[in-house]
C-alpha positions as CSV (number, residue, x, y, z in Angstrom):
1,X,-3.8,-20.2,-77.7
2,X,-6.2,-22.3,-75.9
3,X,-3.7,-23.0,-73.1
4,X,-3.0,-19.3,-72.8
5,X,-6.7,-18.5,-72.6
6,X,-7.2,-21.2,-69.9
7,X,-4.2,-19.9,-68.0
8,X,-5.6,-16.3,-68.1
9,X,-8.9,-17.7,-66.9
10,X,-7.3,-19.6,-64.0
11,X,-5.2,-16.6,-63.0
12,X,-8.2,-14.4,-63.1
13,X,-10.2,-16.8,-60.9
14,X,-7.3,-17.2,-58.6
15,X,-6.9,-13.4,-58.2
16,X,-10.6,-13.1,-57.6
17,X,-10.5,-15.8,-54.9
18,X,-7.4,-14.1,-53.3
19,X,-9.2,-10.7,-53.5
20,X,-12.4,-12.2,-52.0
21,X,-10.5,-13.8,-49.1
22,X,-8.5,-10.6,-48.4
23,X,-11.7,-8.5,-48.6
24,X,-13.4,-10.9,-46.2
25,X,-10.5,-10.7,-43.8
26,X,-10.6,-6.9,-44.0
27,X,-14.3,-6.8,-43.3
28,X,-13.8,-9.2,-40.4
29,X,-10.9,-7.1,-38.9
30,X,-12.9,-3.9,-39.4
31,X,-15.8,-5.5,-37.5
32,X,-13.5,-6.7,-34.7
33,X,-12.0,-3.2,-34.5
34,X,-15.5,-1.7,-34.3
35,X,-16.5,-4.2,-31.5
36,X,-13.3,-3.5,-29.6
37,X,-13.8,0.2,-29.9
38,X,-17.4,-0.2,-28.6
39,X,-16.3,-2.3,-25.7
40,X,-13.5,0.3,-24.9
41,X,-16.0,3.1,-25.0
42,X,-18.5,1.3,-22.7
43,X,-15.6,0.5,-20.3
44,X,-14.5,4.1,-20.2
45,X,-18.0,5.4,-19.7
46,X,-18.6,2.9,-16.9
47,X,-15.3,3.8,-15.2
48,X,-16.1,7.5,-15.5
49,X,-19.5,7.0,-14.0
50,X,-18.0,5.0,-11.2
51,X,-15.3,7.6,-10.5
52,X,-17.9,10.4,-10.4
53,X,-20.1,8.4,-7.9
54,X,-17.0,7.6,-5.8
55,X,-16.0,11.3,-5.9
56,X,-19.4,12.3,-4.5
57,X,-19.2,9.7,-1.8
58,X,-15.7,10.8,-0.9
59,X,-16.7,14.5,-0.8
60,X,-19.4,13.5,1.8
61,X,-16.9,11.5,3.8
62,X,-14.5,14.4,3.8
63,X,-17.1,16.7,5.3
64,X,-18.0,14.2,8.0
65,X,-14.5,13.1,8.8
66,X,-13.1,16.6,9.0
67,X,-15.9,17.6,11.4
68,X,-15.1,14.6,13.6
69,X,-11.4,15.3,13.5
70,X,-12.1,18.9,14.5
71,X,-14.3,17.8,17.4
72,X,-11.6,15.4,18.5
73,X,-9.0,18.1,18.4
74,X,-11.2,20.4,20.5
75,X,-11.6,17.7,23.1
76,X,-7.9,16.9,23.2
77,X,-6.9,20.6,23.4
78,X,-9.4,21.1,26.3
79,X,-11.7,23.4,24.2
80,X,-14.7,21.1,24.5
81,X,-14.9,20.0,28.1
82,X,-18.6,19.3,27.8
83,X,-17.9,16.7,25.0
84,X,-15.2,15.1,27.1
85,X,-17.5,15.0,30.1
86,X,-20.2,13.4,28.0
87,X,-17.7,10.8,26.7
88,X,-16.7,10.0,30.4
89,X,-20.3,9.3,31.3
90,X,-20.1,6.0,29.4
91,X,-18.1,2.9,30.3
92,X,-17.0,2.6,26.7
93,X,-15.9,4.9,23.9
94,X,-19.3,6.2,22.6
95,X,-18.3,7.2,19.1
96,X,-21.8,8.8,18.6
97,X,-20.7,11.6,20.8
98,X,-17.8,12.4,18.5
99,X,-19.7,11.7,15.2
100,X,-22.8,13.6,16.3
101,X,-24.6,10.3,16.1
102,X,-23.8,9.8,12.4
103,X,-22.2,6.7,11.0
104,X,-18.5,7.0,10.2
105,X,-18.8,5.3,6.7
106,X,-22.3,5.7,5.2
107,X,-21.5,4.4,1.7
108,X,-18.7,2.4,0.0
109,X,-16.4,3.3,-2.8
110,X,-16.7,0.8,-5.6
111,X,-14.2,-0.6,-8.2
112,X,-16.6,-2.8,-10.2
113,X,-16.1,-1.0,-13.5
114,X,-12.4,-1.0,-13.1
115,X,-12.2,-4.7,-12.2
116,X,-14.5,-5.6,-15.1
117,X,-12.3,-3.7,-17.6
118,X,-9.2,-5.5,-16.2
119,X,-10.9,-8.9,-16.2
120,X,-12.1,-8.6,-19.8
121,X,-8.7,-7.3,-21.0
122,X,-10.3,-4.3,-22.6
123,X,-7.9,-2.1,-20.5
124,X,-5.2,-3.0,-22.9
125,X,-6.9,-0.7,-25.4
126,X,-6.5,2.3,-23.1
127,X,-3.5,4.6,-23.6
128,X,-0.6,4.3,-21.1
129,X,-1.5,7.6,-19.3
130,X,-5.0,6.6,-18.7
131,X,-4.0,3.2,-17.4
132,X,-1.4,4.8,-15.1
133,X,-3.9,7.4,-13.8
134,X,-6.6,4.8,-13.1
135,X,-4.2,2.4,-11.4
136,X,-3.1,5.2,-9.1
137,X,-6.7,6.1,-8.2
138,X,-7.9,2.6,-7.6
139,X,-4.7,1.6,-5.7
140,X,-5.1,4.5,-3.3
141,X,-8.8,3.8,-3.0
142,X,-8.0,0.2,-2.1
143,X,-5.4,1.4,0.5
144,X,-8.0,3.8,2.0
145,X,-10.7,1.1,2.2
146,X,-8.8,-2.1,3.0
147,X,-6.1,-0.7,5.2
148,X,-6.7,2.7,6.7
149,X,-10.5,2.4,7.3
150,X,-10.3,-1.2,8.5
151,X,-7.4,-0.2,10.9
152,X,-9.5,2.7,12.2
153,X,-12.6,0.5,12.7
154,X,-10.5,-2.2,14.3
155,X,-9.1,0.3,16.8
156,X,-12.5,1.7,17.6
157,X,-13.8,-1.7,18.5
158,X,-10.7,-3.0,20.3
159,X,-11.1,-3.5,24.1
160,X,-8.2,-1.2,24.9
161,X,-9.7,1.8,23.1
162,X,-13.0,1.3,25.0
163,X,-11.3,1.5,28.4
164,X,-12.6,4.9,29.6
165,X,-9.7,5.2,32.1
166,X,-7.4,5.6,29.1
167,X,-9.7,8.1,27.3
168,X,-7.0,10.7,26.6
169,X,-4.7,8.2,25.0
170,X,-7.5,6.7,23.0
171,X,-8.6,10.1,21.7
172,X,-5.0,11.0,20.6
173,X,-4.7,7.6,18.8
174,X,-8.1,8.2,17.2
175,X,-7.0,11.7,16.1
176,X,-3.9,10.3,14.5
177,X,-5.8,7.7,12.6
178,X,-8.4,10.3,11.4
179,X,-5.6,12.5,10.2
180,X,-4.2,9.7,8.1
181,X,-7.7,8.9,6.8
182,X,-8.5,12.6,5.9
183,X,-5.1,13.0,4.4
184,X,-5.6,10.0,2.1
185,X,-9.1,11.3,1.3
186,X,-7.6,14.6,0.1
187,X,-5.1,12.8,-2.0
188,X,-7.8,10.5,-3.5
189,X,-10.0,13.5,-4.2
190,X,-7.3,15.0,-6.3
191,X,-6.6,11.7,-8.1
192,X,-10.4,11.4,-8.9
193,X,-10.4,14.8,-10.4
194,X,-7.3,14.1,-12.6
195,X,-8.6,10.7,-13.7
196,X,-12.0,12.1,-14.6
197,X,-10.3,14.8,-16.7
198,X,-8.2,12.2,-18.5
199,X,-11.2,10.1,-19.3
200,X,-13.2,13.1,-20.5
201,X,-10.6,13.9,-23.2
């Protein structure tokens, strides 16, 4: 009987230890899940805030770049001879004449929140649709900034584009580059809207 009593005692203590360990693991896992959820929420809110800010910057760009493109088209089609005459007064391409003395890029689109989410690995907690949508947005944003805008600026500051004797050719090339830029801006604007809707769900 004494052995049976000790055995019951040991089994009871063993079960209590196992239960305590399992309970501690459950609490630890619950806390980790809570922390991960908090990090995911913060990352989503940061990305959403970044997308809204970028959307506002892009909307401003679209207004400016569309106006510049229209002015360029008017000059090329011969509807703005006074603008062309003003451009020909300089021995270089005076972009201020076409931009109405405004800067071409007045603010930059950012990707800090997105890169932070990727670097910390919290992005793995996002659902596939969200990751796919955000990847599309930020990839096009990178193309717009790192390729299209840089190529446009490189062209504007190249010696050949500042040769006033080749003004007509330069204006056509500039118009083509601005069409590409404004087209990508339209696409990116739509992607921003879709990504914001996905994150707000």
